[in-house]
C-alpha positions as CSV (number, residue, x, y, z in Angstrom):
1,M,21.4,110.2,1.5
2,S,23.7,112.0,-0.9
3,T,22.4,113.7,-4.0
4,P,23.4,111.9,-7.3
5,R,26.1,113.6,-9.3
6,L,24.9,115.7,-12.2
7,L,26.9,115.1,-15.5
8,P,28.0,118.3,-17.2
9,R,26.1,117.6,-20.5
10,H,22.8,117.4,-18.6
11,H,23.1,120.9,-17.1
12,A,21.5,122.8,-20.0
13,L,18.6,120.3,-20.3
14,L,17.8,120.5,-16.6
15,R,18.0,124.3,-16.5
16,L,15.5,124.4,-19.4
17,V,13.1,122.0,-17.6
18,L,13.4,124.2,-14.5
19,A,12.8,127.4,-16.4
20,A,9.6,126.1,-17.9
21,S,6.4,127.3,-16.3
22,G,5.0,123.7,-16.1
23,P,5.7,120.1,-17.4
24,I,7.5,120.2,-20.7
25,Q,7.4,118.0,-23.8
26,P,10.5,116.4,-25.3
27,G,9.8,118.2,-28.6
28,A,10.1,121.6,-26.8
29,L,13.5,120.6,-25.4
30,E,14.6,119.4,-28.8
31,Q,13.8,122.8,-30.4
32,A,15.2,124.8,-27.5
33,L,18.6,123.0,-27.4
34,Q,18.8,122.4,-31.2
35,V,19.8,118.8,-30.9
36,S,18.4,115.6,-32.3
37,R,15.4,113.7,-30.8
38,P,17.6,110.5,-30.1
39,T,20.0,112.7,-28.1
40,I,17.1,114.2,-26.1
41,N,15.6,110.8,-25.5
42,R,18.9,109.4,-24.3
43,D,19.5,112.3,-21.9
44,L,15.9,112.1,-20.6
45,R,16.4,108.4,-19.9
46,D,19.6,109.1,-18.0
47,L,18.0,111.8,-15.9
48,L,15.0,109.7,-15.1
49,T,17.3,106.8,-14.0
50,T,19.3,109.2,-11.7
51,G,16.1,110.7,-10.2
52,F,16.6,114.2,-11.6
53,L,13.4,114.1,-13.7
54,E,9.9,112.7,-13.3
55,K,7.8,111.6,-16.2
56,L,4.2,112.4,-16.6
57,G,1.9,110.7,-19.1
58,D,2.7,108.5,-22.1
59,G,3.0,108.7,-25.8
60,R,2.3,112.1,-27.4
61,S,1.1,113.5,-24.0
62,T,4.5,112.7,-22.3
63,R,5.8,115.6,-20.2
64,Y,8.8,116.0,-17.8
65,V,9.3,117.9,-14.6
66,A,12.5,118.4,-12.5
67,T,12.8,116.8,-9.1
68,D,14.1,118.3,-5.8
69,A,17.3,116.3,-6.5
70,A,17.8,118.2,-9.7
71,R,17.5,121.5,-8.0
72,A,20.0,120.4,-5.3
73,A,22.4,119.1,-7.9
74,L,22.3,122.4,-9.9
75,R,22.9,124.4,-6.7
76,V,26.0,122.3,-5.9
77,S,27.4,122.3,-9.4
78,T,27.1,126.1,-9.8
79,A,28.3,127.0,-6.3
80,A,31.8,127.9,-7.5
81,A,30.9,129.8,-10.7
82,P,31.2,133.6,-10.6
83,M,28.4,134.2,-13.2
84,P,25.8,131.4,-12.8
85,A,23.5,130.8,-15.8
86,G,21.1,128.8,-13.8
87,P,19.3,129.3,-10.4
88,G,21.3,131.3,-7.9
89,P,22.1,135.0,-7.1
90,L,24.4,137.3,-9.1
91,R,28.0,137.3,-7.8
92,W,30.4,140.0,-9.0
93,S,33.5,138.7,-10.7
94,P,37.1,139.9,-9.8
95,V,36.8,142.2,-12.8
96,A,33.9,144.1,-11.4
97,M,34.7,144.0,-7.7
98,P,37.1,147.0,-7.7
99,L,34.4,149.1,-9.2
100,V,31.7,147.8,-6.7
101,E,34.0,148.5,-3.8
102,T,34.6,152.1,-4.8
103,L,30.8,152.6,-5.1
104,L,30.4,151.5,-1.5
105,A,32.4,154.4,-0.2
106,P,30.5,157.2,1.6
107,L,28.9,159.8,-0.7
108,G,31.1,162.6,0.9
109,T,34.3,160.8,-0.2
110,R,33.2,160.4,-3.9
111,T,33.9,163.1,-6.5
112,L,31.0,165.0,-7.9
113,V,30.5,164.4,-11.6
114,G,28.2,165.5,-14.4
115,Y,27.2,164.1,-17.8
116,E,30.3,163.3,-19.9
117,S,29.4,163.6,-23.6
118,S,32.5,161.6,-24.7
119,F,30.9,158.5,-23.3
120,L,28.4,158.6,-26.2
121,G,30.5,160.7,-28.6
122,N,33.5,158.3,-28.7
123,Y,31.2,155.4,-29.5
124,I,31.3,154.3,-33.2
125,P,28.7,151.7,-34.1
126,N,30.3,148.3,-35.1
127,Q,33.8,149.6,-34.2
128,S,33.2,150.4,-30.5
129,S,31.6,147.9,-28.2
130,L,30.3,148.3,-24.6
131,L,29.9,144.6,-24.2
132,P,32.9,142.3,-24.8
133,Q,32.5,141.4,-28.5
134,Q,32.8,137.7,-27.9
135,L,30.1,137.9,-25.2
136,A,27.8,139.9,-27.5
137,T,28.2,137.4,-30.3
138,E,27.6,134.5,-27.9
139,L,24.5,136.0,-26.4
140,F,23.1,136.8,-29.9
141,N,23.7,133.2,-31.1
142,A,22.1,131.9,-27.9
143,G,19.1,134.2,-28.0
144,R,18.2,134.6,-31.7
145,S,15.4,132.8,-33.4
146,R,16.4,130.3,-36.1
147,D,13.2,130.9,-38.0
148,Q,12.9,133.4,-40.8
149,Q,9.9,135.4,-39.5
150,P,8.8,139.0,-39.5
151,A,10.3,141.4,-36.9
152,G,8.5,141.1,-33.5
153,T,7.3,137.5,-34.0
154,Y,9.4,136.1,-31.1
155,A,8.0,138.9,-28.7
156,R,4.4,138.3,-29.8
157,E,4.7,134.5,-29.3
158,V,5.7,134.9,-25.7
159,L,3.9,138.2,-25.0
160,E,1.5,136.9,-22.4
161,Q,4.3,135.8,-20.1
162,L,6.6,138.7,-21.0
163,L,3.9,141.2,-20.0
164,I,3.8,139.7,-16.5
165,D,7.6,139.1,-16.1
166,L,8.8,142.5,-17.4
167,S,6.0,144.5,-15.8
168,W,6.6,143.0,-12.4
169,S,10.4,142.9,-12.4
170,S,10.7,146.5,-13.7
171,S,8.1,147.7,-11.2
172,R,9.8,145.8,-8.4
173,L,13.0,147.6,-9.1
174,E,11.1,150.9,-8.5
175,G,10.0,149.6,-5.1
176,N,6.6,148.2,-6.1
177,S,5.2,145.8,-3.4
178,K,3.0,143.7,-5.6
179,S,3.9,140.0,-6.0
180,L,4.3,138.1,-9.3
181,L,1.0,136.4,-8.5
182,D,-0.7,139.7,-7.8
183,T,0.5,140.9,-11.2
184,K,-0.8,137.9,-13.0
185,E,-4.2,138.2,-11.4
186,L,-4.3,142.0,-12.0
187,F,-3.6,141.5,-15.8
188,E,-6.3,138.9,-16.0
189,L,-8.9,141.2,-14.3
190,G,-7.7,144.4,-16.0
191,E,-9.1,147.6,-14.4
192,Q,-12.0,145.7,-12.8
193,V,-9.8,145.4,-9.6
194,G,-11.4,148.4,-7.9
195,P,-9.5,151.5,-6.7
196,L,-6.2,151.9,-8.5
197,D,-3.3,152.6,-6.1
198,E,0.1,153.7,-7.2
199,D,1.5,150.2,-7.3
200,T,-1.4,149.0,-9.4
201,L,-1.1,151.9,-11.8
202,M,2.6,151.3,-12.2
203,L,2.0,147.7,-13.3
204,L,-0.9,148.5,-15.6
205,N,1.2,151.3,-17.2
206,H,4.1,148.8,-17.8
207,K,1.6,146.4,-19.5
208,N,0.3,149.1,-21.8
209,A,3.8,150.4,-22.6
210,I,5.0,146.9,-23.5
211,E,2.0,146.2,-25.7
212,F,2.5,149.5,-27.4
213,M,6.2,148.7,-28.0
214,V,5.5,145.3,-29.4
215,D,3.0,146.8,-31.9
216,A,5.0,149.9,-32.9
217,V,8.6,148.9,-33.1
218,P,8.4,146.1,-35.7
219,T,6.7,148.5,-38.2
220,Q,8.3,151.9,-37.2
221,G,11.7,150.8,-35.9
222,I,13.5,152.6,-33.1
223,T,12.7,156.3,-33.1
224,V,12.8,159.2,-30.7
225,P,9.0,159.6,-30.8
226,I,8.6,155.9,-29.8
227,I,11.0,156.3,-26.8
228,V,9.1,159.5,-25.7
229,D,5.7,157.8,-26.1
230,L,7.0,154.8,-24.1
231,Q,7.8,157.2,-21.2
232,A,4.4,158.8,-21.5
233,K,2.7,155.4,-21.2
234,L,4.9,154.3,-18.3
235,M,4.2,157.5,-16.3
236,K,0.5,158.1,-17.1
237,D,-1.3,159.3,-13.9
238,L,1.8,158.9,-11.8
239,L,3.2,162.4,-12.0
240,K,1.6,165.6,-10.6
241,D,2.7,167.8,-13.5
242,S,1.4,166.5,-16.8
243,R,4.1,168.5,-18.6
244,D,6.6,165.9,-17.4
245,I,4.8,163.1,-19.3
246,G,5.9,162.4,-22.8
247,S,8.3,165.3,-23.1
248,I,12.0,166.1,-22.7
249,R,12.9,167.2,-19.2
250,Q,12.7,171.0,-18.5
251,R,13.9,170.8,-14.9
252,V,16.7,169.6,-12.6
253,V,16.8,166.0,-11.5
254,N,18.9,164.5,-8.8
255,I,20.0,160.8,-8.6
256,H,19.3,159.5,-5.1
257,G,22.4,158.0,-3.4
258,S,24.8,159.2,-6.2
259,V,27.2,162.1,-6.8
260,Y,26.2,162.2,-10.4
261,T,24.2,165.2,-11.7
262,P,22.8,164.8,-15.2
263,S,22.7,167.6,-17.7
264,N,19.9,170.1,-17.2
265,I,19.9,171.8,-20.6
266,P,16.7,170.7,-22.5
267,T,18.1,171.3,-26.0
268,L,21.2,169.3,-25.2
269,L,19.0,166.5,-23.8
270,E,16.9,166.4,-26.9
271,E,19.9,166.4,-29.3
272,T,21.7,163.8,-27.3
273,L,18.7,161.5,-27.3
274,K,18.6,161.8,-31.1
275,V,22.3,160.8,-31.3
276,I,21.6,157.8,-29.0
277,I,18.8,156.6,-31.3
278,D,20.8,157.3,-34.5
279,K,23.7,155.2,-33.2
280,V,21.7,152.3,-31.9
281,R,19.9,152.0,-35.3
282,H,23.3,151.4,-36.9
283,I,24.6,148.7,-34.5
284,R,24.4,145.3,-36.2
285,N,24.5,143.1,-33.2
286,P,21.1,143.5,-31.5
287,V,22.5,142.4,-28.1
288,E,25.1,145.1,-28.1
289,A,22.4,147.5,-29.3
290,A,20.1,146.5,-26.4
291,F,22.9,147.1,-23.9
292,F,23.9,150.4,-25.5
293,L,20.3,151.7,-25.4
294,W,19.7,150.5,-21.8
295,V,22.9,152.2,-20.5
296,N,22.8,155.4,-22.5
297,V,19.1,156.3,-21.9
298,A,19.6,155.8,-18.1
299,Y,22.8,157.8,-18.1
300,L,21.3,160.7,-20.1
301,Q,18.2,160.9,-17.9
302,P,16.2,162.7,-20.7
303,F,12.9,162.7,-18.7
304,A,11.7,164.2,-15.5
305,D,10.9,160.7,-14.2
306,G,10.7,157.2,-15.4
307,N,14.1,157.1,-17.0
308,K,15.2,153.7,-15.7
309,R,11.8,152.2,-16.6
310,T,12.1,153.6,-20.1
311,S,15.6,152.3,-20.5
312,R,14.7,148.8,-19.4
313,L,11.8,148.5,-21.8
314,S,13.6,150.2,-24.7
315,A,16.4,147.7,-24.3
316,N,14.0,145.2,-25.8
317,M,13.6,147.1,-29.0
318,P,16.7,145.9,-30.9
319,L,16.1,142.4,-29.7
320,M,12.5,142.6,-31.0
321,L,13.6,143.7,-34.4
322,Y,16.0,140.8,-34.8
323,N,13.6,138.2,-33.2
324,C,15.8,137.5,-30.2
325,A,14.6,136.4,-26.8
326,P,13.3,139.5,-24.9
327,L,15.0,140.9,-21.8
328,S,12.7,140.6,-18.7
329,F,15.0,141.7,-15.8
330,L,13.8,138.9,-13.6
331,D,15.7,137.8,-10.5
332,V,17.6,141.1,-10.2
333,E,18.2,142.5,-6.7
334,R,17.7,146.2,-6.4
335,N,21.1,146.7,-4.8
336,D,22.8,145.0,-7.7
337,Y,20.9,147.0,-10.2
338,A,21.7,150.2,-8.4
339,T,25.4,149.3,-8.3
340,A,25.5,148.6,-12.1
341,M,23.8,152.0,-12.8
342,L,26.1,153.9,-10.4
343,G,29.2,152.5,-12.1
344,V,28.0,154.1,-15.3
345,Y,26.7,157.3,-13.7
346,E,29.8,158.1,-11.6
347,Q,32.7,156.5,-13.5
348,R,31.3,155.7,-17.0
349,N,32.5,152.2,-16.1
350,V,30.3,149.4,-17.5
351,A,32.0,146.4,-15.8
352,A,29.2,145.8,-13.3
353,A,26.5,146.6,-15.9
354,V,28.0,144.0,-18.3
355,E,27.9,141.3,-15.6
356,L,24.3,142.2,-14.6
357,F,23.2,142.2,-18.2
358,E,24.7,138.9,-19.0
359,F,23.2,137.4,-15.8
360,I,19.7,138.6,-16.6
361,Y,19.8,137.9,-20.4
362,R,21.0,134.4,-20.0
363,R,18.0,133.7,-17.7
364,S,15.7,135.4,-20.2
365,I,17.0,133.3,-23.0
366,E,16.5,130.1,-21.1
367,K,13.0,130.9,-20.0
368,Y,11.6,132.2,-23.3
369,S,13.3,129.7,-25.5
370,V,11.6,126.9,-23.5
371,L,8.3,128.7,-23.6
372,R,8.5,129.4,-27.3
373,A,9.6,125.9,-28.1
374,S,6.6,124.6,-26.0
375,L,4.3,126.7,-28.1
376,G,5.9,125.5,-31.3
377,V,5.2,121.8,-30.5
378,P,2.1,120.9,-32.6
379,D,-1.1,120.8,-30.7
380,P,-2.9,117.5,-31.6
381,L,-6.3,119.2,-31.3
382,R,-5.2,122.0,-33.7
383,A,-3.8,119.5,-36.1
384,R,-6.9,117.4,-36.0
385,Y,-9.2,120.4,-36.6
386,R,-6.9,122.3,-39.0
387,Q,-9.5,122.6,-41.8
388,A,-12.3,123.3,-39.3
389,L,-10.4,126.2,-37.8
390,N,-9.8,127.6,-41.3
391,E,-13.5,127.4,-42.0
392,L,-14.4,129.0,-38.7
393,M,-12.1,132.0,-39.4
394,Q,-13.6,132.4,-42.8
395,F,-17.2,132.3,-41.5
396,V,-16.4,135.0,-38.9
397,V,-14.0,137.4,-40.7
398,F,-15.1,137.0,-44.4
399,Y,-18.8,136.2,-44.0
400,G,-19.5,138.2,-40.8
401,R,-21.1,135.3,-39.0
402,T,-21.0,134.9,-35.2
403,L,-18.6,132.2,-33.9
404,E,-21.5,130.2,-32.5
405,D,-23.3,130.2,-35.9
406,A,-20.0,129.2,-37.5
407,F,-19.7,126.2,-35.1
408,L,-23.1,125.0,-36.3
409,Q,-21.7,124.7,-39.8
410,V,-18.5,122.9,-38.9
411,P,-18.4,119.3,-37.7
412,V,-16.8,119.0,-34.3
413,D,-16.9,116.2,-31.8
414,A,-18.9,117.2,-28.7
415,A,-16.0,116.3,-26.4
416,D,-13.7,118.7,-28.3
417,L,-16.1,121.6,-28.6
418,A,-15.2,123.6,-25.5
419,A,-11.4,123.3,-26.2
420,L,-11.8,124.2,-29.9
421,R,-13.9,127.2,-28.9
422,V,-11.1,128.5,-26.8
423,I,-8.6,128.0,-29.6
424,A,-10.9,129.8,-32.1
425,N,-11.3,132.8,-29.8
426,T,-7.6,133.0,-29.2
427,E,-7.0,132.9,-33.0
428,L,-9.5,135.7,-33.5
429,D,-7.9,137.7,-30.7
430,H,-4.5,137.4,-32.4
431,M,-5.7,137.9,-36.0
432,E,-3.7,140.7,-37.7
433,Q,-2.8,141.7,-41.2
434,Y,0.6,140.1,-41.0
435,N,-0.8,136.6,-40.1
436,C,-4.3,136.5,-41.8
437,A,-3.0,134.8,-45.0
438,R,-2.7,131.4,-43.2
439,Y,-6.5,131.4,-43.1
440,N,-6.8,132.5,-46.8
441,L,-8.0,136.0,-45.7
442,A,-7.1,139.2,-47.5
443,R,-5.3,141.9,-45.6
444,G,-7.8,144.7,-46.4
445,M,-10.8,142.6,-45.4
446,T,-9.1,141.5,-42.2
447,Q,-8.2,145.1,-41.2
448,R,-11.8,146.2,-41.8
449,W,-12.9,143.4,-39.4
450,I,-10.3,144.5,-36.8
451,D,-11.4,148.2,-37.2
452,A,-15.0,147.1,-36.6
453,G,-14.0,145.8,-33.2
454,R,-13.4,142.1,-34.1
455,P,-17.1,141.1,-34.1
456,R,-17.7,137.5,-33.5
């Protein structure tokens, strides 16, 4: 039996359903696609009729999941596209293919090159552009939050999933053998997993580095010390010489499989890193800034080790400041990533890097917009116990009571008690100065409670 034909206007909706980690509500799709509820409802009915979606539950608990027919239809409809936005591998376009082919030549036939300062020096923020300007604008509009919220809000809202995705994908590009499921279980258990091998340390270091970045960048901005500290957290306990951790490189490095030799002058490395950071801080489009930072940190190689890891994580900093979807580097093949980097290293040609970046950032936008929209759909239990939650937070943070004592003072149906206890603990875990006002708590008092270890 043939697969039903997928109409073009249904592509985006189905890709969002497929990108979700589980069954998704109509409200989440409405927010992610920025269309009206009648439009969403009409499209959902069409996709149910053609067998592309399956409906779970009724009323407010209605959810949707994609069927195997939807996956098959998407594969067929994207088969001819050079840069698929949905499921499927990266395929180089005719623009990038000449560069890719030259990089496949034997090392002995490629010309030895060093660091070329003009690659950075000729770049003028908001006049130059490494990404095609139309693409940078399109990706910014697709990935930015429509809400007026403090810097870093988007990243914090999807942090639990981002920690897993970015830690795993970045580590995998370094040859880490742990699976995505292994990573999730590791982060749930923390360091209770027993002996820490190199792969485990690499993943835990990524998690700690991302958490540091999400806390530091919204308040301090993009600075050289933050980039240096990021490398220190990524490479903790992974290098024999501790002098190579959290400091500018003092020794020669070689790039495996490349004819590129980075600069080996420490003062030049330090000064160039400062120029990179100064320029990225002035770039108005955060997507262009993310690409600029990713490419230039990797090209400079300012550290003895961990340069690519540092560049991947630091690319998220401009996106974070402007509340854009984060960049997780999921679904990237190591060979494709190496090709994109080699194009920059050896020829200062970003054609492959641009296509790789677009490929991974479109996927990130789809995944995190769905996740964030799902989180934004009102939880009926939270809505029902809105006042009760406010009182619970007051009892614990303001009056210093235990959470269990607080529950004795607040009327809660027995059937809802366990679920509300989970919500209350989550709120206390995420309580910070910037969000305490929603529970009528003062910043100074909340900070003292946090400094005391969040007693509950």
